[in-house]
N, C-alpha and C positions, 0 to 999 in steps of 0.2 A: 665711615662704618655707624657712627651715630644715627644717620640718615636713612641707612639699609634698614638698622635694628628697628627705628620706628616703623617703619615700610610693613616689616612683617608683623609688627605687634599692635597695629594699628586699631584693626578690627575690636583685637581684646579689649583695648583701651576703650575704645567706644561703647562696648556692650556694658565695661564697668561702671562709666560714668553715668551712662543710662540708667543702670540698676541704683545706683547713689541719689541718683536725682528720683526716681520714684520714693526711693525710702525715704527720703528728705521732706519729700511733699505728704509723705503720710503721716510722718512724726510732726511735721512742723503742724498739721490740720488737728491733730489729736491732743498735742503736748500743753497749749495754754490752758484748756481745761483742765487735766491732769492737774495743774500747778494752781487752778483755781479751786479746785476739791480740796489739796493739800493746804490751801490758805484761808477756806471757808470752816475748816474743822478747827483751826487753831494751831497748826503745828508750826507754821511759821516764827509765832510769837512763842512758844511753850520753851519755858528753861526747867520745871520741875514737873516730877509724876506726870509724863508724857505717854506713858503706855497706853495708857485707856483711849487718850486720843487719837497716837497712833491704828490701835486694831480700829477704831470707829473708821476710819480713812482707810485703810486696807478692804471692811467690809463694804464701802460704800460703792469700791471700785465696779463695775460692769462688765460684763462679758468681753466686751470689746478692747477694754483696757488690759482685761489678764491674757486675751489671745495674744494681741502686741507684744505684751510683757514677756510671754512664753517665745514666742518667733522671735523675736528682738536675741534671746538668747541662744536658738538656733541658729540664725543666721550668723552670728561672730563666731560659734562652730564651725559651721560651714563653710564660710567663706575662706580662711584659712586652707583649708583642706581642698577646696577647688583653684585657690591660687597654685598651691604645690601641684596639683593634676593636671589644670589645663595649662598653664603659663608656665612651671618650672620643668615636669617631664618631657614635653614636646620640643621645650628650647634647642637644645643640643641632639636630641636622639631624634627630630625631625629630619635636621642637617646630615647627619649620619646615612639614614633612610634614604633619601633623595639624591645623596651625595655632593652637594652644594657646598661641604664645607673645605672638598678639595681648591673649588675656584676661588674659595675666598682666601684659602693660604697659599696659594700661587700668586697673589696680587702683594701689594709691597704692605698689607696688613699685616703683622704676626699672630700668630697662635696664642698669645699672652694677651694681647692686647683685642684681639678678636671675642676672646673670650671673656676678659674683662667689662667690656662695653657692654656685652649681653646681659653678664649679671649684675652690673652694676645699675643699670638702667632700669629693667624690668625689675629688677629686687627694690630699686627703690619707687617704682611705679608699685609693687604690692604691699609696701609698708605703708606709702602713704595713703592707699586705697583701705588699710586696713585701719589705721589711723583716724581715717574722716568718719569709717562708718562706726567706730568704738565713740569717736567725741560725740556725734549726733544721735546715739542711744544710750550712751550716758547722761546725756542732757535731757532726753527723753524719760529715763527711767528714776531720774535724782529724787524724785519726789517720793517714789516708791521704795529708793533703796534707803532714805534718810527714815523715813517711816520704820522699816524694820528697824537701824540703830537705834533708834529712840527706846526701842523695848520689845519689838518683836523680834523671839527668837526660828521664827517659820510660821508662816500663817498661810494655809488654803495653798495656792500655786505661787505664793512669794516667799523670796527667800533672801537672807543679807547678804550682801555681793562678798562677803568673805568664805561662804558656803561654798564646797567646792562644785557645784552646779553655774553658780553665776561669777564665781572668781576670774575665769579666762573669758569672759564677755565684757569683762569692765576693765578701765584705766587702760593701762599700757602694754597689758598680758596680751593683747591680741597684736601688737606690733611684730612683739616677739615671734608670736606663732605663726604670722604670716612669713616672717624670713625663715626662719627656720622650716616651714613646708616649702617653701620655692627651694630654699637652697637644699632641701633635700630631695626635690624632684627634678632638679637639673644633675645633681649627683647620681640618681638612679636612670636617667638618660644616659650621662656619658659612659655607665658600666655598662648597660645593658644595651644600650643603644638602639633600641628598638621601642616605639611611642606606646604600644598597648602596652605590654609587660611593665615598663617604668611607672605607666602610670598608676596599674595595679599596685606593685610595691609602693609607691608613694603612699595610697589611701591605705593600705596597712600597716606599715612603719607609723605613718602619721599617727592612726587610728589609736595604737598600741601606746605610743608616747603619749597620747592625751588621757590615757588610761592610767599609767603608770606614774604620771606627775605628781596627780593629786592624793595617789594611792599611798604611795611610798617616796615620794620627794618633798613636797611642799610641806606637809605636817614637820618635817626636822629640818627644814630650812632657818627657822630659828628657833631657838629652846622652848617648846611647849610651854606653858603655866601649869604647876602641878598645884592641887587644891586637897585638903584631908580634913575632914571635919566629921563630927560624931553624925550619927546617920539617924532621921527620926521617922519613922514608920508613917506619921501622921501628913507627913510632906512626901508623899513618892505619888509620881505619876504611870508607876505598873507594878503590878505584882502579880504573875503568874504562877501556879502550879500544875506541873506536868506530872502523867504518870507512863511507867510504875516509877515508884521510888520515891513518889511527892516530890520531887525537885523543885526547887523556889526559884525564881526571877525575880531579884526585886531594882526598880532603878529609880531614884532620888531625885525631885526638882531639882533646876539647877539653872538661874536664869543670869545671863550675862548678856547683856543687849549687841546683838549684831556680832556675837562672836562664834565660832568655829569649834564644835566643840569635838574633842577627839575621841574621848573613852569617858565613860561615867560608870563607875561600879560600884557595888555596896561589896564591902571587905570585911571580914573579920577583926577581932585583935591581933592575929599573928599575919595579917597582911593577904591570906589569902580572900579570892572571889566567894561570896556565900552564894551556896546554893542548896541549902537545906538539909538534911529532908524536914519538912513541914509536921509541925506538931499537930497532935490532935484540936488544939486551939483554930488553926487555918483549916483542917480538911474537917471538922465537922460543928466547927463553934461560929461563933457572926463574926462578918469583919471588924467591929473592935476589940474582937476578941483575940482575932488574929493579929492586928496592931499592936493591942499589949505585951502580946508574949514575945513579937519581934524585938520592940525597946526594951524588954530584959536582955536581950543578949550581947547590948552596946556594940552595935555593928558603927561602921564608920564607911563613910561615903568619899571616894578618892576619882576628881574628876581630874581631867587634863584637857587642855584648850589651849587654840590661839585666840588671844584677846582682839577687839574690834580695830584698836588704834595699829594694829600691827600688817594692815591692809597693803599699806603704799609701801612700807619696808619689803613686804612680802613678793608685790609687784614688782619693783624693783630686782630683787634678787633675780626671782624666775624668768623673767624679760632678760636678762645679763646671760642668764644660763642659753637662753634661745638662742640671743646672739652672737655668743660665742661658738654654739653647735654651728650656726647660719656660715661664721666666718670660718670653720675650720672644714666644712662641707664645701665653701666656695674655693678653699686654698689646694681642697683633696682635687676638684673640678680640672684646676689650673694645670697643676702638677699634673692628672693624667693625661690631658690633651696635649701637652708639652711633649711629653715622652711618648704618645701616639705615633705608629708610624704611615 
């Protein structure tokens, strides 16, 4: 059974190995120079006031490194989806379409073993592929990630690894994504029994989960840190007045290296978000007059965020969720096949 599964899967495995090899060559060719740039600006030995050095390093990156950084993020999102679509969805749906499952079930191999071997062998290959890719990309991008953690909350096209854009492309999260996407694809194939519809459903559901997880689930896996402090209008990074009504939007500066800012609101003494209306000092006076008027209102700044130190705890919790979902979907596949007439 293992030999047969490998024979059916060998071309996908060869393709994945070739792609990993090509990516490894690219990263190995550019990674050492990126590490040299990191060392040249002094970040490898910096212990205090490293923000300026981190900014200098990120500013010194050429277009090549920016493109590779962005492409690497895209690849880490794309690979689990491709695993679900091209490895998971056809795995059993193709057997149903061609009728080859009847031959396997009439042999000495039982349905449970037949399903478990397919899920276990190719599922392990999926997780290993995502793990190797994450390891290589994490090594290459470590200088950029470290620079972001030293004082840059988002510079140009580079973002801290705790940000929603980067989080799922680092650490062990890709392993959970790959396991879930594969199990999702297999489950869609078992329930729909047609390869192309199963592939489409897998893509749609996986994309939806990738949106829902960072938007509604991840921010609350660990209770965020809430900070409330007096608002100083001299220290704001956004002040906007819209008409009609002269509504105001004010966002104060808040710097926590590598943190994921969930919300940053300027509130009144009663706790409501400040929206104005703007006084004459802001609509017809100078910028300094407007700032002075805002400071007389005794506003406060309320910020909710996940600190950079929670990267690995959040990685572990989210990966665990995906692995539990993958195990549940795998169990559903075994149960459904055992009951199939």
